[in-house]
ChimeraX commands (.cxc) that place a marker at each C-alpha (Angstrom):
marker #1 position -30.87,-21.16,18.74 radius 0.5
marker #1 position -28.66,-24.17,17.94 radius 0.5
marker #1 position -25.13,-23.27,16.89 radius 0.5
marker #1 position -25.50,-24.77,13.41 radius 0.5
marker #1 position -28.56,-22.59,12.77 radius 0.5
marker #1 position -26.66,-19.52,13.94 radius 0.5
marker #1 position -23.80,-20.28,11.57 radius 0.5
marker #1 position -26.21,-20.84,8.67 radius 0.5
marker #1 position -27.80,-17.47,9.37 radius 0.5
marker #1 position -24.38,-15.82,9.38 radius 0.5
marker #1 position -23.57,-17.38,6.01 radius 0.5
marker #1 position -26.71,-16.00,4.41 radius 0.5
marker #1 position -25.48,-12.48,5.16 radius 0.5
marker #1 position -21.82,-13.05,4.22 radius 0.5
marker #1 position -20.88,-11.59,0.84 radius 0.5
marker #1 position -19.85,-14.27,-1.63 radius 0.5
marker #1 position -21.04,-17.12,0.58 radius 0.5
marker #1 position -24.79,-16.49,0.68 radius 0.5
marker #1 position -25.47,-19.70,-1.26 radius 0.5
marker #1 position -22.75,-21.81,0.35 radius 0.5
marker #1 position -23.99,-25.02,1.96 radius 0.5
marker #1 position -22.91,-25.95,5.46 radius 0.5
marker #1 position -21.40,-29.45,5.56 radius 0.5
marker #1 position -20.11,-31.34,8.58 radius 0.5
marker #1 position -18.70,-29.88,11.76 radius 0.5
marker #1 position -14.92,-30.22,11.83 radius 0.5
marker #1 position -14.05,-29.16,15.36 radius 0.5
marker #1 position -15.60,-27.74,18.50 radius 0.5
marker #1 position -13.01,-26.41,20.91 radius 0.5
marker #1 position -13.10,-23.92,23.77 radius 0.5
marker #1 position -12.02,-21.03,21.53 radius 0.5
marker #1 position -13.94,-21.66,18.30 radius 0.5
marker #1 position -15.94,-24.08,16.20 radius 0.5
marker #1 position -15.27,-24.88,12.55 radius 0.5
marker #1 position -17.36,-26.25,9.70 radius 0.5
marker #1 position -16.74,-27.45,6.19 radius 0.5
marker #1 position -18.54,-25.46,3.49 radius 0.5
marker #1 position -19.30,-26.16,-0.16 radius 0.5
marker #1 position -19.70,-23.41,-2.75 radius 0.5
marker #1 position -19.77,-23.91,-6.50 radius 0.5
marker #1 position -17.87,-27.21,-6.33 radius 0.5
marker #1 position -15.23,-25.71,-4.05 radius 0.5
marker #1 position -14.72,-26.57,-0.40 radius 0.5
marker #1 position -13.96,-24.11,2.38 radius 0.5
marker #1 position -13.51,-24.04,6.14 radius 0.5
marker #1 position -15.52,-21.64,8.25 radius 0.5
marker #1 position -14.26,-20.77,11.73 radius 0.5
marker #1 position -16.57,-19.07,14.20 radius 0.5
marker #1 position -15.13,-17.59,17.38 radius 0.5
marker #1 position -16.51,-18.28,20.81 radius 0.5
marker #1 position -16.29,-15.78,23.72 radius 0.5
marker #1 position -13.09,-17.46,24.94 radius 0.5
marker #1 position -11.26,-16.07,21.88 radius 0.5
marker #1 position -11.79,-12.58,23.28 radius 0.5
marker #1 position -11.14,-13.65,26.87 radius 0.5
marker #1 position -7.77,-15.08,25.83 radius 0.5
marker #1 position -6.91,-11.90,23.94 radius 0.5
marker #1 position -6.30,-13.62,20.60 radius 0.5
marker #1 position -5.07,-11.08,18.06 radius 0.5
marker #1 position -7.15,-11.85,14.98 radius 0.5
marker #1 position -5.88,-8.94,12.80 radius 0.5
marker #1 position -2.32,-10.13,13.42 radius 0.5
marker #1 position -3.28,-13.66,12.43 radius 0.5
marker #1 position -4.79,-12.40,9.15 radius 0.5
marker #1 position -1.65,-10.39,8.33 radius 0.5
marker #1 position 0.65,-13.31,9.14 radius 0.5
marker #1 position -1.37,-15.68,6.97 radius 0.5
marker #1 position -1.16,-13.22,4.09 radius 0.5
marker #1 position 2.62,-13.13,4.48 radius 0.5
marker #1 position 2.87,-16.92,4.66 radius 0.5
marker #1 position 0.61,-17.31,1.63 radius 0.5
marker #1 position 3.06,-15.18,-0.35 radius 0.5
marker #1 position 5.71,-17.78,0.53 radius 0.5
marker #1 position 3.33,-20.67,-0.28 radius 0.5
marker #1 position 3.52,-21.87,3.31 radius 0.5
marker #1 position -0.15,-21.35,4.22 radius 0.5
marker #1 position -3.57,-20.46,2.84 radius 0.5
marker #1 position -4.90,-16.98,3.56 radius 0.5
marker #1 position -8.51,-16.18,4.44 radius 0.5
marker #1 position -11.06,-15.68,1.68 radius 0.5
marker #1 position -13.44,-13.85,4.02 radius 0.5
marker #1 position -12.83,-12.04,7.32 radius 0.5
marker #1 position -15.47,-10.50,9.57 radius 0.5
marker #1 position -13.88,-9.43,12.85 radius 0.5
marker #1 position -17.11,-8.05,14.31 radius 0.5
marker #1 position -18.86,-11.41,14.02 radius 0.5
marker #1 position -15.81,-13.58,14.64 radius 0.5
marker #1 position -16.19,-15.19,11.23 radius 0.5
marker #1 position -13.26,-16.42,9.12 radius 0.5
marker #1 position -13.39,-18.49,5.92 radius 0.5
marker #1 position -10.48,-20.08,4.04 radius 0.5
marker #1 position -10.10,-22.61,1.29 radius 0.5
marker #1 position -10.14,-26.26,2.26 radius 0.5
marker #1 position -6.64,-27.76,2.55 radius 0.5
marker #1 position -6.61,-31.46,1.57 radius 0.5
marker #1 position -4.51,-33.91,3.46 radius 0.5
marker #1 position -4.14,-36.43,6.25 radius 0.5
marker #1 position -4.47,-34.84,9.67 radius 0.5
marker #1 position -1.66,-36.13,11.86 radius 0.5
marker #1 position -2.58,-38.43,14.73 radius 0.5
marker #1 position -0.52,-39.53,17.72 radius 0.5
marker #1 position 1.14,-42.35,15.78 radius 0.5
marker #1 position 2.39,-39.94,13.10 radius 0.5
marker #1 position 4.52,-38.18,15.70 radius 0.5
marker #1 position 6.22,-41.45,16.57 radius 0.5
marker #1 position 7.90,-41.81,13.18 radius 0.5
marker #1 position 11.40,-40.42,12.87 radius 0.5
marker #1 position 11.06,-39.50,9.19 radius 0.5
marker #1 position 7.86,-37.55,9.90 radius 0.5
marker #1 position 9.50,-35.54,12.65 radius 0.5
marker #1 position 12.46,-34.79,10.42 radius 0.5
marker #1 position 10.08,-33.43,7.78 radius 0.5
marker #1 position 8.21,-31.36,10.40 radius 0.5
marker #1 position 11.51,-29.96,11.66 radius 0.5
marker #1 position 12.30,-28.81,8.13 radius 0.5
marker #1 position 8.91,-27.13,7.75 radius 0.5
marker #1 position 9.26,-25.31,11.06 radius 0.5
marker #1 position 12.74,-24.14,10.04 radius 0.5
marker #1 position 11.27,-22.61,6.85 radius 0.5
marker #1 position 8.48,-20.91,8.79 radius 0.5
marker #1 position 10.94,-19.50,11.30 radius 0.5
marker #1 position 12.86,-17.87,8.45 radius 0.5
marker #1 position 9.84,-15.83,7.28 radius 0.5
marker #1 position 10.16,-12.21,8.39 radius 0.5
marker #1 position 7.13,-10.37,9.74 radius 0.5
marker #1 position 6.77,-6.97,11.36 radius 0.5
marker #1 position 4.55,-7.96,14.26 radius 0.5
marker #1 position 4.65,-7.72,18.03 radius 0.5
marker #1 position 5.91,-10.81,19.81 radius 0.5
marker #1 position 3.56,-13.16,21.60 radius 0.5
marker #1 position 2.81,-11.93,25.12 radius 0.5
marker #1 position 3.41,-15.20,26.93 radius 0.5
marker #1 position 3.03,-13.63,30.38 radius 0.5
marker #1 position -0.32,-12.17,29.33 radius 0.5
marker #1 position -1.45,-15.47,27.84 radius 0.5
marker #1 position -0.36,-17.24,31.01 radius 0.5
marker #1 position -2.43,-14.83,33.10 radius 0.5
marker #1 position -5.51,-15.46,30.95 radius 0.5
marker #1 position -5.01,-19.24,31.10 radius 0.5
marker #1 position -4.69,-19.06,34.89 radius 0.5
marker #1 position -7.90,-17.07,35.28 radius 0.5
marker #1 position -9.82,-19.56,33.13 radius 0.5
marker #1 position -8.31,-22.49,35.04 radius 0.5
marker #1 position -9.24,-20.97,38.40 radius 0.5
marker #1 position -12.78,-20.32,37.17 radius 0.5
marker #1 position -13.09,-23.98,36.16 radius 0.5
marker #1 position -12.00,-25.16,39.62 radius 0.5
marker #1 position -8.29,-25.86,39.09 radius 0.5
marker #1 position -6.98,-25.35,42.62 radius 0.5
marker #1 position -3.33,-25.66,41.52 radius 0.5
marker #1 position -3.56,-22.94,38.86 radius 0.5
marker #1 position -2.00,-20.14,40.94 radius 0.5
marker #1 position 1.00,-22.29,41.88 radius 0.5
marker #1 position 1.43,-23.43,38.28 radius 0.5
marker #1 position 1.38,-19.79,37.14 radius 0.5
marker #1 position 4.18,-18.91,39.59 radius 0.5
marker #1 position 6.30,-21.79,38.29 radius 0.5
marker #1 position 5.69,-20.69,34.70 radius 0.5
marker #1 position 6.60,-17.08,35.48 radius 0.5
marker #1 position 9.91,-18.23,36.98 radius 0.5
marker #1 position 10.59,-20.19,33.80 radius 0.5
marker #1 position 9.78,-17.16,31.63 radius 0.5
marker #1 position 12.26,-15.12,33.65 radius 0.5
marker #1 position 14.97,-17.75,33.14 radius 0.5
marker #1 position 14.20,-17.91,29.44 radius 0.5
marker #1 position 14.49,-14.13,29.07 radius 0.5
marker #1 position 18.14,-14.36,30.12 radius 0.5
marker #1 position 19.01,-16.23,26.91 radius 0.5
marker #1 position 18.14,-13.25,24.66 radius 0.5
marker #1 position 16.88,-15.60,21.94 radius 0.5
marker #1 position 16.06,-14.08,18.56 radius 0.5
marker #1 position 12.32,-13.75,18.00 radius 0.5
marker #1 position 11.12,-15.37,14.78 radius 0.5
marker #1 position 7.70,-16.17,13.36 radius 0.5
marker #1 position 6.27,-19.15,15.25 radius 0.5
marker #1 position 3.11,-21.17,14.82 radius 0.5
marker #1 position 2.90,-21.73,18.60 radius 0.5
marker #1 position 0.45,-24.65,18.27 radius 0.5
marker #1 position 1.96,-27.31,15.94 radius 0.5
marker #1 position -0.04,-30.16,17.45 radius 0.5
marker #1 position -2.28,-33.00,16.32 radius 0.5
marker #1 position -4.74,-31.94,13.68 radius 0.5
marker #1 position -2.86,-28.74,12.86 radius 0.5
marker #1 position -0.31,-30.73,10.84 radius 0.5
marker #1 position -1.47,-32.03,7.46 radius 0.5
marker #1 position 0.34,-34.30,5.02 radius 0.5
marker #1 position -0.66,-34.45,1.37 radius 0.5
marker #1 position 1.23,-36.05,-1.51 radius 0.5
marker #1 position 4.48,-36.07,0.44 radius 0.5
marker #1 position 4.22,-32.44,1.55 radius 0.5
marker #1 position 3.50,-31.07,5.04 radius 0.5
marker #1 position 1.51,-27.96,5.89 radius 0.5
marker #1 position 0.25,-26.28,9.05 radius 0.5
marker #1 position -3.23,-24.91,9.61 radius 0.5
marker #1 position -4.93,-22.96,12.44 radius 0.5
marker #1 position -2.54,-20.06,12.90 radius 0.5
marker #1 position -4.57,-18.26,15.56 radius 0.5
marker #1 position -1.72,-18.27,18.10 radius 0.5
marker #1 position 0.99,-17.35,15.58 radius 0.5
marker #1 position 3.37,-14.51,16.45 radius 0.5
marker #1 position 7.09,-13.82,16.74 radius 0.5
marker #1 position 8.76,-15.65,19.60 radius 0.5
marker #1 position 11.43,-18.15,20.55 radius 0.5
marker #1 position 11.53,-20.91,17.89 radius 0.5
marker #1 position 12.35,-23.44,20.60 radius 0.5
marker #1 position 8.78,-22.99,21.90 radius 0.5
marker #1 position 7.43,-24.58,18.70 radius 0.5
marker #1 position 9.85,-27.45,19.15 radius 0.5
marker #1 position 8.88,-27.85,22.80 radius 0.5
marker #1 position 5.18,-27.97,21.91 radius 0.5
marker #1 position 5.78,-30.82,19.44 radius 0.5
marker #1 position 7.79,-32.84,21.96 radius 0.5
marker #1 position 5.76,-32.25,25.12 radius 0.5
marker #1 position 2.26,-32.29,23.69 radius 0.5
marker #1 position 2.87,-35.68,22.10 radius 0.5
marker #1 position 5.08,-37.05,24.89 radius 0.5
marker #1 position 7.86,-38.06,22.51 radius 0.5
marker #1 position 10.42,-40.59,23.67 radius 0.5
marker #1 position 13.95,-39.21,24.32 radius 0.5
marker #1 position 15.52,-40.70,21.15 radius 0.5
marker #1 position 12.85,-39.04,18.99 radius 0.5
marker #1 position 13.27,-35.74,20.84 radius 0.5
marker #1 position 17.02,-35.84,20.29 radius 0.5
marker #1 position 16.64,-36.60,16.60 radius 0.5
marker #1 position 13.96,-33.92,16.17 radius 0.5
marker #1 position 16.03,-31.11,17.71 radius 0.5
marker #1 position 19.09,-32.29,15.77 radius 0.5
marker #1 position 17.11,-32.27,12.52 radius 0.5
marker #1 position 15.86,-28.76,13.21 radius 0.5
marker #1 position 19.29,-27.32,14.10 radius 0.5
marker #1 position 21.05,-29.46,11.47 radius 0.5
marker #1 position 23.70,-30.16,14.07 radius 0.5
marker #1 position 23.99,-31.27,17.67 radius 0.5
marker #1 position 22.57,-28.70,20.15 radius 0.5
marker #1 position 25.16,-27.01,22.32 radius 0.5
marker #1 position 24.84,-26.72,26.08 radius 0.5
marker #1 position 23.07,-23.35,25.94 radius 0.5
marker #1 position 20.55,-24.61,23.39 radius 0.5
marker #1 position 19.87,-27.71,25.47 radius 0.5
marker #1 position 19.14,-25.59,28.55 radius 0.5
marker #1 position 16.86,-23.23,26.62 radius 0.5
marker #1 position 14.99,-26.11,25.04 radius 0.5
marker #1 position 14.55,-27.78,28.42 radius 0.5
marker #1 position 13.11,-24.60,29.92 radius 0.5
marker #1 position 10.66,-24.22,27.04 radius 0.5
marker #1 position 9.50,-27.80,27.52 radius 0.5
marker #1 position 8.88,-27.18,31.21 radius 0.5
marker #1 position 7.06,-23.95,30.42 radius 0.5
marker #1 position 4.78,-25.67,27.93 radius 0.5
marker #1 position 3.99,-28.37,30.50 radius 0.5
marker #1 position 2.75,-25.59,32.77 radius 0.5
marker #1 position 0.50,-24.26,30.01 radius 0.5
marker #1 position -0.88,-27.77,29.47 radius 0.5
marker #1 position -1.70,-28.11,33.15 radius 0.5
marker #1 position -3.64,-24.84,33.04 radius 0.5
marker #1 position -5.37,-25.58,29.75 radius 0.5
marker #1 position -6.48,-29.06,30.78 radius 0.5
marker link #1:1,2 radius 0.2
marker link #1:2,3 radius 0.2
marker link #1:3,4 radius 0.2
marker link #1:4,5 radius 0.2
marker link #1:5,6 radius 0.2
marker link #1:6,7 radius 0.2
marker link #1:7,8 radius 0.2
marker link #1:8,9 radius 0.2
marker link #1:9,10 radius 0.2
marker link #1:10,11 radius 0.2
marker link #1:11,12 radius 0.2
marker link #1:12,13 radius 0.2
marker link #1:13,14 radius 0.2
marker link #1:14,15 radius 0.2
marker link #1:15,16 radius 0.2
marker link #1:16,17 radius 0.2
marker link #1:17,18 radius 0.2
marker link #1:18,19 radius 0.2
marker link #1:19,20 radius 0.2
marker link #1:20,21 radius 0.2
marker link #1:21,22 radius 0.2
marker link #1:22,23 radius 0.2
marker link #1:23,24 radius 0.2
marker link #1:24,25 radius 0.2
marker link #1:25,26 radius 0.2
marker link #1:26,27 radius 0.2
marker link #1:27,28 radius 0.2
marker link #1:28,29 radius 0.2
marker link #1:29,30 radius 0.2
marker link #1:30,31 radius 0.2
marker link #1:31,32 radius 0.2
marker link #1:32,33 radius 0.2
marker link #1:33,34 radius 0.2
marker link #1:34,35 radius 0.2
marker link #1:35,36 radius 0.2
marker link #1:36,37 radius 0.2
marker link #1:37,38 radius 0.2
marker link #1:38,39 radius 0.2
marker link #1:39,40 radius 0.2
marker link #1:40,41 radius 0.2
marker link #1:41,42 radius 0.2
marker link #1:42,43 radius 0.2
marker link #1:43,44 radius 0.2
marker link #1:44,45 radius 0.2
marker link #1:45,46 radius 0.2
marker link #1:46,47 radius 0.2
marker link #1:47,48 radius 0.2
marker link #1:48,49 radius 0.2
marker link #1:49,50 radius 0.2
marker link #1:50,51 radius 0.2
marker link #1:51,52 radius 0.2
marker link #1:52,53 radius 0.2
marker link #1:53,54 radius 0.2
marker link #1:54,55 radius 0.2
marker link #1:55,56 radius 0.2
marker link #1:56,57 radius 0.2
marker link #1:57,58 radius 0.2
marker link #1:58,59 radius 0.2
marker link #1:59,60 radius 0.2
marker link #1:60,61 radius 0.2
marker link #1:61,62 radius 0.2
marker link #1:62,63 radius 0.2
marker link #1:63,64 radius 0.2
marker link #1:64,65 radius 0.2
marker link #1:65,66 radius 0.2
marker link #1:66,67 radius 0.2
marker link #1:67,68 radius 0.2
marker link #1:68,69 radius 0.2
marker link #1:69,70 radius 0.2
marker link #1:70,71 radius 0.2
marker link #1:71,72 radius 0.2
marker link #1:72,73 radius 0.2
marker link #1:73,74 radius 0.2
marker link #1:74,75 radius 0.2
marker link #1:75,76 radius 0.2
marker link #1:76,77 radius 0.2
marker link #1:77,78 radius 0.2
marker link #1:78,79 radius 0.2
marker link #1:79,80 radius 0.2
marker link #1:80,81 radius 0.2
marker link #1:81,82 radius 0.2
marker link #1:82,83 radius 0.2
marker link #1:83,84 radius 0.2
marker link #1:84,85 radius 0.2
marker link #1:85,86 radius 0.2
marker link #1:86,87 radius 0.2
marker link #1:87,88 radius 0.2
marker link #1:88,89 radius 0.2
marker link #1:89,90 radius 0.2
marker link #1:90,91 radius 0.2
marker link #1:91,92 radius 0.2
marker link #1:92,93 radius 0.2
marker link #1:93,94 radius 0.2
marker link #1:94,95 radius 0.2
marker link #1:95,96 radius 0.2
marker link #1:96,97 radius 0.2
marker link #1:97,98 radius 0.2
marker link #1:98,99 radius 0.2
marker link #1:99,100 radius 0.2
marker link #1:100,101 radius 0.2
marker link #1:101,102 radius 0.2
marker link #1:102,103 radius 0.2
marker link #1:103,104 radius 0.2
marker link #1:104,105 radius 0.2
marker link #1:105,106 radius 0.2
marker link #1:106,107 radius 0.2
marker link #1:107,108 radius 0.2
marker link #1:108,109 radius 0.2
marker link #1:109,110 radius 0.2
marker link #1:110,111 radius 0.2
marker link #1:111,112 radius 0.2
marker link #1:112,113 radius 0.2
marker link #1:113,114 radius 0.2
marker link #1:114,115 radius 0.2
marker link #1:115,116 radius 0.2
marker link #1:116,117 radius 0.2
marker link #1:117,118 radius 0.2
marker link #1:118,119 radius 0.2
marker link #1:119,120 radius 0.2
marker link #1:120,121 radius 0.2
marker link #1:121,122 radius 0.2
marker link #1:122,123 radius 0.2
marker link #1:123,124 radius 0.2
marker link #1:124,125 radius 0.2
marker link #1:125,126 radius 0.2
marker link #1:126,127 radius 0.2
marker link #1:127,128 radius 0.2
marker link #1:128,129 radius 0.2
marker link #1:129,130 radius 0.2
marker link #1:130,131 radius 0.2
marker link #1:131,132 radius 0.2
marker link #1:132,133 radius 0.2
marker link #1:133,134 radius 0.2
marker link #1:134,135 radius 0.2
marker link #1:135,136 radius 0.2
marker link #1:136,137 radius 0.2
marker link #1:137,138 radius 0.2
marker link #1:138,139 radius 0.2
marker link #1:139,140 radius 0.2
marker link #1:140,141 radius 0.2
marker link #1:141,142 radius 0.2
marker link #1:142,143 radius 0.2
marker link #1:143,144 radius 0.2
marker link #1:144,145 radius 0.2
marker link #1:145,146 radius 0.2
marker link #1:146,147 radius 0.2
marker link #1:147,148 radius 0.2
marker link #1:148,149 radius 0.2
marker link #1:149,150 radius 0.2
marker link #1:150,151 radius 0.2
marker link #1:151,152 radius 0.2
marker link #1:152,153 radius 0.2
marker link #1:153,154 radius 0.2
marker link #1:154,155 radius 0.2
marker link #1:155,156 radius 0.2
marker link #1:156,157 radius 0.2
marker link #1:157,158 radius 0.2
marker link #1:158,159 radius 0.2
marker link #1:159,160 radius 0.2
marker link #1:160,161 radius 0.2
marker link #1:161,162 radius 0.2
marker link #1:162,163 radius 0.2
marker link #1:163,164 radius 0.2
marker link #1:164,165 radius 0.2
marker link #1:165,166 radius 0.2
marker link #1:166,167 radius 0.2
marker link #1:167,168 radius 0.2
marker link #1:168,169 radius 0.2
marker link #1:169,170 radius 0.2
marker link #1:170,171 radius 0.2
marker link #1:171,172 radius 0.2
marker link #1:172,173 radius 0.2
marker link #1:173,174 radius 0.2
marker link #1:174,175 radius 0.2
marker link #1:175,176 radius 0.2
marker link #1:176,177 radius 0.2
marker link #1:177,178 radius 0.2
marker link #1:178,179 radius 0.2
marker link #1:179,180 radius 0.2
marker link #1:180,181 radius 0.2
marker link #1:181,182 radius 0.2
marker link #1:182,183 radius 0.2
marker link #1:183,184 radius 0.2
marker link #1:184,185 radius 0.2
marker link #1:185,186 radius 0.2
marker link #1:186,187 radius 0.2
marker link #1:187,188 radius 0.2
marker link #1:188,189 radius 0.2
marker link #1:189,190 radius 0.2
marker link #1:190,191 radius 0.2
marker link #1:191,192 radius 0.2
marker link #1:192,193 radius 0.2
marker link #1:193,194 radius 0.2
marker link #1:194,195 radius 0.2
marker link #1:195,196 radius 0.2
marker link #1:196,197 radius 0.2
marker link #1:197,198 radius 0.2
marker link #1:198,199 radius 0.2
marker link #1:199,200 radius 0.2
marker link #1:200,201 radius 0.2
marker link #1:201,202 radius 0.2
marker link #1:202,203 radius 0.2
marker link #1:203,204 radius 0.2
marker link #1:204,205 radius 0.2
marker link #1:205,206 radius 0.2
marker link #1:206,207 radius 0.2
marker link #1:207,208 radius 0.2
marker link #1:208,209 radius 0.2
marker link #1:209,210 radius 0.2
marker link #1:210,211 radius 0.2
marker link #1:211,212 radius 0.2
marker link #1:212,213 radius 0.2
marker link #1:213,214 radius 0.2
marker link #1:214,215 radius 0.2
marker link #1:215,216 radius 0.2
marker link #1:216,217 radius 0.2
marker link #1:217,218 radius 0.2
marker link #1:218,219 radius 0.2
marker link #1:219,220 radius 0.2
marker link #1:220,221 radius 0.2
marker link #1:221,222 radius 0.2
marker link #1:222,223 radius 0.2
marker link #1:223,224 radius 0.2
marker link #1:224,225 radius 0.2
marker link #1:225,226 radius 0.2
marker link #1:226,227 radius 0.2
marker link #1:227,228 radius 0.2
marker link #1:228,229 radius 0.2
marker link #1:229,230 radius 0.2
marker link #1:230,231 radius 0.2
marker link #1:231,232 radius 0.2
marker link #1:232,233 radius 0.2
marker link #1:233,234 radius 0.2
marker link #1:234,235 radius 0.2
marker link #1:235,236 radius 0.2
marker link #1:236,237 radius 0.2
marker link #1:237,238 radius 0.2
marker link #1:238,239 radius 0.2
marker link #1:239,240 radius 0.2
marker link #1:240,241 radius 0.2
marker link #1:241,242 radius 0.2
marker link #1:242,243 radius 0.2
marker link #1:243,244 radius 0.2
marker link #1:244,245 radius 0.2
marker link #1:245,246 radius 0.2
marker link #1:246,247 radius 0.2
marker link #1:247,248 radius 0.2
marker link #1:248,249 radius 0.2
marker link #1:249,250 radius 0.2
marker link #1:250,251 radius 0.2
marker link #1:251,252 radius 0.2
marker link #1:252,253 radius 0.2
marker link #1:253,254 radius 0.2
marker link #1:254,255 radius 0.2
marker link #1:255,256 radius 0.2
marker link #1:256,257 radius 0.2
view
């Protein structure tokens, strides 16, 4: 059965959304697919998990709890409907311009994103930290299965970097862990983040590294971004930690791609 038909069937048995109409497909990634819904002149986003969500060990209950906490701080939108058994999650539509590559090349945009990440990192949650070693292991297995012959070597490099990072004893704070591309929205001068499926406590410098490495920012923009986040010049220890996180994220990218 085509995926769209499967999703429509799920909707018909989802309390409160039986009469919702399925609109266009928004995304179709390796972990999930998402669709825009319409119900009584309101728009929603439906996310439907694929098997890879389980294979990667994504902690959906933790994501739901974190979104509830962020919603209380007006930093995110919580789910309207959650069905763990069917991998179904529905939230209200968040209007805005989805950032593209060129948006990350503007200094004022990065300064605003740095401020948003700083606010998020100040939100306290009582959750287990992200198991980066476990995630790395899952990424490596998927990469090997897809024919990536360098995956094992990349995993060893990443594990060495994780060991070096552990020596810094950085404070774990709530992180988005995937502040890339379409996950950043701008609307009426305000930024917001969506797709919190990887969110968990961790080193805040990982979020910063993701922004810089995923979008291949030029050195002057990187320097201004980290300065904007810290609200001062980074010291030598912070520079080393940030550099290690950037190298670690590059390893994850090599496995994911």
